[in-house]
N, C-alpha and C positions, 0 to 999 in steps of 0.2 A: 502492500499499500504505500503511495504516496505522501509523506510528510506532510501536503501542503494538501491535501484531500479528505473530507471530511473522515470519519471513524466512524461515527453514530450518528443515524437521520434525525433521534429524537434533538426534539431543541430546548435548551433551557438558557434556562439566566444563569448568569453568577450567582446574582443572591440570593437561590436557592441551593447551591450545593455547601454541604456545608464543610468544615476545613478546619484541620487537626491540625497540633505540631506531634513531628517525630526529633525528638530530640535526642544527640549522639552523647549527650554532655559531657563536652570540649574539657579536654585538661591543660589548659592556655597556658605559655613559656609563661614562668614564672608564678605559677599556680600554682594548687595543689588539686587531687582527684577529692575533699571538703570542702574547698571552696566548693568545685564544679555541683555539687548535692544542692549547698547554700543556691547558686544560683540558678539551678534545676524549680529546686521549691517556689522560688521566688515566678519565676517566668510561669511556673504551673497557675500560681496562687493567679499572676496580671492576666495567663489565657481565659481563667474561669471569669474575673469580671468581662472582658472583651466580646465573649462568644464563643471559644473553637468547642469544639465536641469532645475529641479526646487528645487527649497528649499519654505520648507514645515513646516507648527507649529501647534501644535496641542491642542483642547481648555481642560483645565482640571481646577479644580475648588476644592479647600482646600486642598491644596497640596502645602507645601511650600515652594516646592524645583522645583516650575514649572511656571512661572511667565507670559506665556500665556494665562492668561483664558480671558482677553478681545481679543478675535485671530483674527477679519478682523483689528484692533488697530495695532494689532503689525506687520500685512499683509500692508498692509500702508504704517507702518514704514521699513522696508526690502523691499516696491516696488520701492516706493521714494525715496534712497538711493545707488536703482542698475536700471540700462536700460534696461536687454536685460535678465538676466534667470525669467523664471516664478515662479512666488510665488501666495502661496498656503493655503488651510487647511486641515491639515491631523490629524484628518479632523475636522469641528461644530457637535458637534453631536445636529445634526439636531430637535430631541426629545427636546430639551433644550429653545425651541425657538418657536415663529410663522413664519411661512413660508417666508409671508410676508417681514415678516423684515429682515430674511438672503438675500430675492432676494433683495432688496435696498441696501443693504451691501455690494452685491455684487454686486452689479450692480454696485453701486459706484464706485468700487474698478475700476472693469473692465472700465466705463467712463475714470477712471484716469487716467489707465498706460495698456492701449488696448494693447489685443493680447496676456496680461503676466500671465493673474488671473485664477489662479484654485478650484474648490468648490468640495472639498470633503471630506463624509457625512458619517456619524456613527448616528447608531442609540443607546448607552450607553449611560449613562451620564456622563460618564469623569470623574465622585466624587463619595463621599459614601452617606452615605442618609439625613443627617442632611443636606449638600447642598443641595441635591434632593428636600426638601423642601423648600428651603430658592428660588432656581430657579423655585419653581414655580410649583412643575414637582411632580406629586402625583406621592404618593410611592405602587399604584398597575401600574402601569406600566412599562413597562418591553420589549419595543419596537414597540409590536404587532404593533398599529398605521402607525411607519415609512412607510412604503409604500404609503396609504394615504398623509401622508404629505411628501411626493417626490415627488408625483403625483401633489400637489395643487404647490408647489414652483416650477415646473416647469410648468404650467400652466400661472405663472407667468411670466416667460422670456421667454417662447415660445406659447403665445398664442392659437397662430394656427393651434399648434396641441394638445395642451392641457388643461386639465378646472383646472381652479384657481378660487375663489369666486365670482360669476358674478357681475360685477359695481365695481371691484377692480381690479389697475393699477398700478405693479411696474416701480414708472418712483425715477430715472433711473435701470434698469436692463430688462425689456420689451424691448421684439425682440436682446439682447444684444448674443454672441454665448461665454458664458460662459462652458467651457468642467465641465460636472457631472463625476464623479469618487464613487464607491462604496465602501467604508473600511468597513473589517469586520479581527472578529476572533473567527468565526464558521459559520456554512455553511449557517447561516438562508441571511447573505446581500449578500455571493457564486452566491446562486440559483436566487434570487432577479435580482441580476448585471447579471446572465446567460438573465434571464426571460428578459429583457430592453436593451437586448446588448450594456452595459454599460461597462469601462473597473474598470478593481476590484482589488484595495487594500486589500492583507493582514497581518495581524497586527505578523507577525511571532518573531519579539521583543521582544514581551511580552506572547506570548499562539502558539509554536510551535509543540502542539500535533495535532491542527487541518490544519497547513497547508496543505499537500497533498491531504487528504481526501476534501478540500474548492477547493482546485486550479483541480479536479477531477468535482466537481460538478458542479464550476461554467463553466469550458468549457461543460460539458454534457448537462448543461441546457443552454449552449445562443443562441440563435435568435438573426440571421443579425437582426440591427437596420438600421436609418440616423446616428447614429452618428460612428457607426463600423460594418464590413461584420464580421467580425473572432473576437475570444475573445485575451485580450492582459489585461493581468496582469503585476502587481506591486510588488514585496513582499518586506516587509518590513524586514532589518534585525539587527543586531547593529555589525557595526566594529570600533575594535580600532589598528591603525596602528604605530606602533613607532619604530625602529632602530634595533630594535634586539625583540626576539621574548619574551625575560624577561623583558625588559621596557613594553612593549606592556601587557605583564600579570598583570605587576605593576596598569597600570594606569589601569583597568578594574577592579581591588578592588575598585574604586569609585561607582561604577555600580552596581557589586554584594554588598557593601554596602547601597544602595538605594532599592533594591529586598532585600533586609533581612528585611529594617526597615519596608518598605512593607507588607512583608506577618506579621510581626511582629503587624503589623496597627497602625504603628509609621512613616509616612510618614514626611518625616524630609528634609534639604537643604542637596545637593551634598557635602558629608565629601570629604577631602585627601584619596590618594591614601596610604595604609598600606601593610608593607612588608609584611605577611602574616596573610591572612581570618581566620587560622585555633581558633584563641581566642576567635574569633568573634560568632561564628553562630555553634551551636547544631550538631550532625549529618545527625537529618531527616532537618537543614535547610539545608544545604548542599547542600542535595541531591535534597531540592527542589530549589535553586535557580541553582542548576546545570541542573536541566529538562530545567527548563523557559526560558535561555538563553540556551539553548541546540545547536538550530541555529547560536549562536554569532564568532564573531572571531575575535582573538585576539590574534596579531603577526606583524613580519618583513611585508617590501612591497610581498614580496615572499611566505610566510606561509600567508600573503589575498589570491594573487592569485587563486593559490593552492585550498582551500576551496572554493570558488568563483566557480573556474570551478567544482569542484563537485557538488554544489547547483545549477546551474547552467543547471547544466546534470541533478538532481533528478528531481530539478522544469519549465523547460522549461520557465524563466521567461520571459515576455518583456520588466522589467524596474530593477531594484533596485532602495530603497532607502532606507538612510543608517541611523542610528540614532549612537549616540558617546559620553556618559554622559562621559563626561572629567572635573576633577579640573580644572584646570592649562591651562588656556586661549588659551598661545602658544603651549603645548603642543598640544591641541583641531585641532588646525590650523593643525598641522603638520600633525597629523593623515589623516584630509580628501585630502591634497595636495598626502600624501603618498600614499591613495587608492586611486586620480585617477590618479597617475601613475603608479598603479598597473594594474587599467581596460586598460589600454590606450595601455599597451603591455602585455597585454591579448591577 
């Protein structure tokens, strides 16, 4: 599908689309994970006031710039400090864990914060090979067993419809209504989510090449279920908003530096913005980073609104979930505040 062609015929207005936050709990240069958790809670409390629907955190390991490795614990921290916003995982990398443990952890969260917990699941390791070994994940594991792990997990939560391990119960967890989302950056989870009738979230904030094909695959393979009667898509994007396009583009250089470090195999803490990226990357690295971030948006409120409208026409998204790696916490708060206004005015 051509990126300039609409992926979905249904016409929606920007103001109708719920918007959420994907927090990578960035550890900035000069900061600590403890600082990250305080800032994440502050952002979540503001997001609740600004009308964001969900606040999700992602499982990553062996990455100095991301503090949310113990994802369930951070979800509990955010849920405890808020009152209405939904809090969840974007996502838990299920093959890293025993399904029983995840059922118990999220059963505990749902018992503590009823009606507010989401369980987004991915099949990637969320780490490099040494960390995968440390997690006791076999090097031959490519996520092929994800459907079986998912089925087992659903069996613990809803034993009347699905099969876990006979004789084993998730307490707490059993019988609780914890919405499950499948997350993906390729077609595997898109097709599985469609076949199971589950909501699907695509990570176009780092995998833009497969966004539109994956959404097509999800919709074409969708089968109605007790969860959904029609497809439901959340699109993950990077958005950085500021008073001017120039300031937003400058703030976005922190994110560009982070992607550049990943390309070089040297992930690190989130760096301050710079006036120009040109001294920092080669032409080949620049092209790679720009391609990886091509669905990202950095601009003023008006620019962001215009770009989101185009993305809505291309994707037919039912929800947005937005990441924004911004070094300065006040600028990060302002970015999400301006974004909420841009969407409401859309």
